[in-house]
C-alpha positions as CSV (number, residue, x, y, z in Angstrom):
1,M,-31.9,155.4,-66.5
2,L,-31.3,156.6,-63.2
3,E,-33.1,153.6,-61.6
4,R,-30.9,151.5,-63.4
5,L,-27.8,153.2,-62.5
6,V,-28.8,152.8,-58.7
7,R,-28.7,149.1,-59.5
8,E,-25.6,149.3,-61.1
9,L,-23.6,151.2,-58.4
10,G,-25.2,149.0,-55.8
11,V,-26.4,152.0,-53.7
12,D,-29.8,152.1,-52.0
13,C,-30.2,155.8,-53.7
14,L,-28.7,158.4,-55.7
15,M,-28.9,162.1,-55.0
16,V,-28.2,164.2,-57.9
17,I,-27.5,168.1,-57.3
18,S,-25.5,169.6,-59.9
19,T,-27.4,171.6,-62.5
20,S,-25.7,169.9,-65.8
21,N,-26.7,166.4,-64.2
22,T,-30.0,167.2,-63.3
23,V,-30.6,168.8,-66.9
24,Y,-29.2,165.6,-68.5
25,Y,-31.2,163.2,-66.2
26,S,-34.4,165.3,-66.0
27,G,-34.5,166.8,-69.6
28,Y,-35.5,170.2,-67.6
29,N,-33.1,173.2,-67.2
30,N,-33.9,174.1,-63.7
31,P,-31.0,175.5,-61.1
32,E,-33.0,174.9,-58.2
33,C,-33.8,171.3,-58.0
34,V,-32.5,168.0,-56.4
35,I,-33.2,164.3,-57.9
36,V,-33.2,161.5,-55.6
37,A,-33.6,157.8,-57.2
38,F,-34.4,154.6,-55.7
39,A,-34.4,151.8,-57.8
40,D,-38.0,151.4,-58.1
41,G,-38.8,155.2,-58.4
42,V,-37.5,158.9,-58.6
43,Y,-38.4,162.0,-56.6
44,Y,-37.6,165.5,-58.0
45,F,-37.6,168.3,-55.5
46,T,-38.1,172.0,-56.3
47,D,-40.1,175.0,-55.3
48,D,-43.3,176.6,-56.7
49,R,-41.5,178.9,-59.0
50,Y,-40.7,175.7,-61.1
51,T,-43.2,173.1,-60.4
52,A,-45.8,174.0,-63.1
53,E,-43.1,173.8,-65.8
54,A,-41.3,171.0,-64.4
55,K,-44.6,168.8,-64.4
56,S,-44.9,169.0,-68.2
57,L,-40.9,168.5,-68.8
58,I,-39.7,165.7,-66.2
59,P,-40.2,162.2,-67.0
60,A,-44.1,161.4,-66.4
61,H,-43.3,158.9,-63.9
62,W,-41.3,160.6,-61.5
63,Q,-42.9,161.9,-58.4
64,L,-42.8,165.7,-58.2
65,E,-42.3,167.2,-54.8
66,N,-42.8,170.9,-54.2
67,I,-41.0,172.2,-51.5
68,S,-40.4,175.6,-50.2
69,C,-36.8,176.2,-51.4
70,V,-34.8,173.0,-52.1
71,N,-33.8,171.9,-48.5
72,F,-32.0,168.9,-47.1
73,P,-34.1,168.1,-44.5
74,A,-37.2,167.4,-46.6
75,I,-35.1,165.3,-48.9
76,C,-33.2,163.6,-46.2
77,Q,-36.6,162.6,-44.6
78,V,-37.8,160.9,-48.0
79,I,-34.4,158.9,-48.0
80,K,-34.8,157.7,-44.5
81,D,-38.5,156.8,-45.0
82,H,-37.3,154.5,-47.9
83,G,-34.7,152.9,-45.3
84,A,-32.0,153.7,-47.4
85,K,-28.6,152.9,-45.9
86,T,-26.2,153.7,-48.6
87,V,-26.5,157.1,-50.6
88,G,-24.7,158.1,-54.0
89,C,-23.8,161.8,-53.6
90,E,-22.0,164.2,-56.1
91,M,-19.2,164.6,-53.7
92,G,-17.5,166.5,-56.4
93,Y,-20.2,169.2,-56.2
94,L,-21.0,169.4,-52.5
95,T,-19.6,172.1,-50.5
96,H,-18.0,171.2,-47.2
97,S,-20.9,172.6,-45.1
98,H,-23.5,170.6,-47.4
99,F,-21.5,167.5,-46.7
100,L,-21.5,167.9,-43.1
101,R,-25.2,168.9,-43.1
102,L,-26.0,165.6,-45.0
103,A,-24.1,163.6,-42.7
104,D,-25.8,165.2,-39.9
105,L,-29.4,164.6,-41.3
106,L,-28.6,161.0,-42.5
107,E,-26.8,159.7,-39.3
108,G,-25.8,156.1,-39.7
109,V,-26.4,156.2,-43.7
110,V,-23.2,155.7,-45.9
111,L,-22.2,158.5,-48.1
112,S,-20.3,157.5,-51.3
113,D,-19.3,159.7,-54.1
114,C,-21.1,158.9,-57.3
115,T,-19.7,162.1,-59.3
116,A,-17.9,160.1,-62.0
117,A,-20.4,157.5,-62.3
118,L,-23.1,160.2,-63.4
119,V,-20.8,162.3,-65.5
120,D,-19.4,159.5,-67.5
121,K,-22.9,158.7,-68.6
122,R,-22.9,161.9,-70.6
123,I,-19.6,161.3,-72.7
124,V,-21.3,159.4,-75.5
125,K,-23.7,161.5,-77.2
126,T,-27.5,160.3,-78.1
127,D,-28.9,161.1,-81.5
128,L,-30.9,164.1,-79.9
129,E,-28.0,165.3,-78.0
130,L,-26.1,165.3,-81.4
131,Q,-28.8,167.2,-83.1
132,R,-29.0,170.1,-80.6
133,I,-25.3,170.5,-80.7
134,R,-25.2,170.5,-84.6
135,R,-27.7,173.0,-84.6
136,A,-25.7,175.4,-81.9
137,A,-22.6,174.7,-84.3
138,L,-24.6,175.7,-87.4
139,A,-25.6,179.1,-85.5
140,N,-22.1,179.7,-84.7
141,D,-21.1,179.5,-88.3
142,R,-23.7,181.8,-89.4
143,A,-22.9,184.4,-86.6
144,F,-19.5,184.3,-87.7
145,E,-20.2,184.8,-91.5
146,A,-22.6,187.7,-90.5
147,V,-20.4,189.9,-88.3
148,L,-17.3,189.6,-90.7
149,G,-19.3,192.1,-92.6
150,Q,-19.9,194.3,-90.0
151,V,-16.3,194.5,-88.5
152,K,-15.1,198.2,-89.0
153,E,-12.5,200.2,-87.7
154,G,-12.9,201.7,-84.2
155,M,-15.1,199.2,-82.8
156,T,-14.3,197.9,-79.4
157,E,-13.6,194.2,-78.7
158,L,-16.9,194.3,-76.6
159,E,-18.8,195.7,-79.4
160,L,-17.8,192.8,-81.5
161,A,-18.3,190.2,-78.8
162,Y,-21.9,191.5,-78.2
163,L,-22.6,191.8,-81.7
164,L,-21.4,188.2,-82.3
165,Q,-23.7,187.1,-79.6
166,Y,-26.5,188.8,-81.3
167,E,-26.0,187.2,-84.5
168,Y,-26.1,183.8,-83.0
169,I,-29.3,184.3,-81.3
170,K,-30.7,185.5,-84.7
171,A,-29.4,182.3,-86.1
172,G,-31.2,180.1,-83.6
173,G,-28.9,180.0,-80.5
174,E,-30.5,180.3,-77.2
175,G,-28.0,182.0,-75.1
176,I,-24.1,181.9,-74.5
177,A,-22.6,178.7,-73.8
178,F,-19.5,180.8,-72.0
179,D,-18.0,184.1,-71.8
180,T,-17.3,185.1,-75.5
181,I,-13.6,185.7,-76.1
182,S,-13.1,188.7,-78.5
183,V,-9.4,190.4,-78.5
184,F,-7.5,192.6,-81.0
185,G,-3.8,192.9,-81.4
186,E,-1.6,192.0,-78.6
187,H,-4.6,191.2,-76.7
188,T,-4.8,187.8,-78.8
189,A,-1.8,186.5,-77.0
190,Y,-3.9,186.1,-74.2
191,P,-5.2,182.7,-74.4
192,H,-8.5,183.4,-72.4
193,G,-8.5,187.3,-72.7
194,H,-11.4,189.2,-71.6
195,P,-12.9,191.6,-74.3
196,G,-12.6,195.4,-73.3
197,H,-12.8,198.9,-74.8
198,Q,-9.6,198.4,-77.0
199,K,-10.4,199.7,-80.4
200,L,-9.8,198.0,-83.6
201,A,-7.2,199.6,-86.0
202,K,-6.0,198.5,-89.4
203,G,-3.3,195.8,-89.2
204,D,-4.8,194.5,-86.1
205,V,-5.4,190.7,-85.7
206,I,-8.5,189.5,-84.1
207,T,-9.3,186.3,-81.9
208,L,-12.9,185.1,-81.5
209,D,-13.9,182.2,-79.2
210,F,-17.4,181.8,-79.1
211,G,-20.4,179.4,-78.5
212,T,-24.2,179.4,-78.3
213,K,-26.6,176.7,-76.8
214,I,-29.4,174.8,-77.9
215,G,-31.8,172.9,-75.6
216,A,-29.1,173.4,-72.8
217,Y,-26.2,171.7,-75.0
218,C,-23.3,173.8,-76.1
219,S,-21.2,174.6,-79.1
220,D,-17.6,176.1,-79.2
221,I,-15.4,177.5,-82.1
222,T,-12.6,179.8,-82.3
223,R,-11.5,181.8,-85.4
224,S,-8.6,184.1,-85.7
225,F,-8.2,186.6,-88.8
226,A,-6.9,190.0,-89.5
227,F,-8.2,193.7,-90.3
228,G,-5.7,194.6,-92.9
229,D,-2.4,192.9,-93.5
230,P,-1.2,191.3,-90.3
231,G,2.7,191.0,-91.6
232,E,4.5,187.7,-92.8
233,E,5.2,186.4,-89.2
234,Y,1.6,186.1,-88.4
235,K,0.7,184.9,-91.7
236,T,3.5,182.1,-91.6
237,C,2.5,181.1,-87.7
238,Y,-1.3,180.9,-88.9
239,R,-0.4,178.2,-91.6
240,H,1.4,176.2,-88.8
241,V,-1.6,176.5,-86.6
242,L,-3.8,175.6,-89.3
243,E,-1.7,172.7,-90.0
244,A,-1.7,171.3,-86.7
245,N,-5.4,171.7,-86.6
246,L,-5.7,169.6,-89.6
247,M,-3.2,167.0,-88.4
248,G,-5.2,166.6,-85.3
249,I,-8.4,166.3,-86.9
250,A,-6.8,163.7,-89.6
251,A,-5.4,161.5,-86.8
252,G,-8.8,160.8,-85.2
253,Y,-10.6,157.6,-85.2
254,D,-12.9,155.3,-83.1
255,G,-10.6,154.1,-80.2
256,V,-7.6,156.6,-80.7
257,S,-6.2,157.8,-77.5
258,A,-7.2,161.4,-76.5
259,K,-3.3,162.1,-75.8
260,H,-2.3,160.6,-79.1
261,L,-4.5,163.6,-81.0
262,D,-2.7,166.3,-78.6
263,D,0.9,164.5,-79.3
264,V,0.3,164.9,-83.3
265,A,-0.2,168.6,-83.2
266,R,2.0,169.4,-80.4
267,Q,5.1,167.5,-82.1
268,Y,4.3,169.3,-85.4
269,L,4.4,172.8,-83.7
270,D,7.5,171.7,-81.9
271,S,8.9,170.7,-85.3
272,V,8.5,174.2,-86.7
273,G,9.8,176.1,-83.7
274,L,6.6,177.2,-82.2
275,G,5.8,174.4,-79.7
276,R,6.9,176.7,-76.7
277,Y,4.3,179.2,-77.5
278,F,1.4,176.1,-77.5
279,T,0.4,176.4,-74.0
280,H,-2.8,174.8,-73.5
281,S,-4.5,171.1,-74.2
282,L,-5.5,170.5,-77.7
283,G,-9.2,170.0,-76.7
284,H,-12.0,168.7,-74.7
285,G,-15.3,167.1,-74.7
286,V,-18.3,169.2,-75.2
287,G,-22.2,168.9,-74.1
288,I,-24.5,170.1,-71.5
289,D,-21.1,171.6,-70.1
290,I,-18.6,173.3,-72.2
291,H,-15.9,171.5,-71.0
292,E,-16.4,167.7,-70.6
293,K,-14.7,164.3,-71.0
294,P,-13.0,163.5,-73.2
295,A,-9.8,165.8,-72.0
296,L,-7.1,166.0,-75.2
297,N,-4.2,166.7,-73.4
298,T,-0.5,165.3,-72.8
299,R,-1.6,163.6,-69.5
300,S,-5.1,162.1,-70.6
301,Q,-5.9,158.5,-70.2
302,D,-9.2,159.1,-72.3
303,T,-10.2,157.3,-75.5
304,I,-11.9,158.8,-78.1
305,T,-14.9,156.5,-79.1
306,K,-17.7,156.6,-81.5
307,G,-20.7,159.1,-80.3
308,M,-18.1,161.5,-78.5
309,I,-18.1,165.3,-79.3
310,Y,-14.9,167.2,-79.0
311,T,-12.8,169.8,-79.9
312,I,-9.5,170.5,-81.8
313,E,-8.2,173.7,-81.0
314,P,-4.3,174.1,-81.2
315,G,-3.1,177.7,-80.5
316,I,0.2,179.8,-80.2
317,Y,0.6,182.9,-77.9
318,I,3.5,185.0,-78.2
319,N,3.4,188.0,-75.7
320,G,3.8,191.3,-76.9
321,K,2.8,190.1,-80.4
322,F,-0.1,188.0,-81.0
323,G,-2.2,185.0,-80.5
324,I,-3.6,182.5,-83.1
325,R,-6.3,179.6,-82.1
326,I,-8.1,177.6,-84.7
327,E,-10.9,175.5,-82.9
328,D,-13.4,173.0,-84.7
329,L,-16.2,170.9,-83.0
330,L,-16.1,167.3,-84.2
331,Y,-18.5,164.2,-83.7
332,M,-16.8,161.0,-83.9
333,G,-18.7,158.6,-86.0
334,D,-17.2,156.1,-88.3
335,S,-14.9,158.8,-88.5
336,P,-14.1,162.3,-87.3
337,E,-17.0,164.4,-88.6
338,L,-16.6,168.3,-88.7
339,L,-19.6,170.0,-86.8
340,S,-17.8,173.6,-87.5
341,H,-17.9,174.5,-91.1
342,C,-17.1,178.3,-91.4
343,N,-13.8,179.3,-93.4
344,K,-10.7,178.8,-91.2
345,N,-8.3,179.7,-94.1
346,L,-6.7,183.1,-93.1
347,I,-9.1,185.7,-93.8
348,I,-7.7,189.3,-94.3
349,L,-10.7,192.0,-94.1
């Protein structure tokens, strides 16, 4: 794949440095590696902490180079030895100091930005990627169902967060996809609130936003619910957020603009007087990174096409009162397919 991309971009070689892209193109999750691809071969640079495992996991035809702590001088020497005059780099991931170092080591070589080209290859998912994300989404569903029976008065936001993580590991997950959001009461009005030592009391509302990984691929889901009667205002708002969620899902089809989906949900919430409380985008792509293309927001120029995985997550946040977010993970096949299956009708424990 990388050799072909070198030819497509018209460069002499590609240097891949971001962990997300090295995982995608090599199939091996290694935070300490650099991949250098030419049209006729690929070099994988890492150190002896990873070489034995890498040998069994990266493509067999790649050349594995064991260097003590991945370093630019050794990598640049290989590039110069191949006579490369143009090098595609992930400028979006290079620090300024690293860029200056590369420019010095590769004096006379043209460095061009290939960040978008490398990332765009990841937008449409393969069958294997879909399978992994399905399994991760299933672990989310099972974890949420398991913790509902364990929520109790006096437990803290942190206790619930770690209980949830334990449950999705039991269900087959392989780690957290992102920091778990577990917030109670007025804290739910913080869209990305951090769990703390706030204790759960009767009548509190709860928001859980969480995800696990399978084979380096993420899942993502949010559920809002109540511990005791949350009051009529919360119940009414919940119905509206759920309707926005359902409308955003139903409006999807192969070829729809991502902006249109955001517009559908946002216009509905505007129509019921809640639009000003919807302060973030409707959704985002999910894959190796928890936030990938496509972007579902008011400025997006992305198009939802077959093979993409994305979220639909309308929410409202009323400071001093509560917040509600309902997030599902979807796969665009012949039509939108829900990967999140656990209950999203209002649950009152």
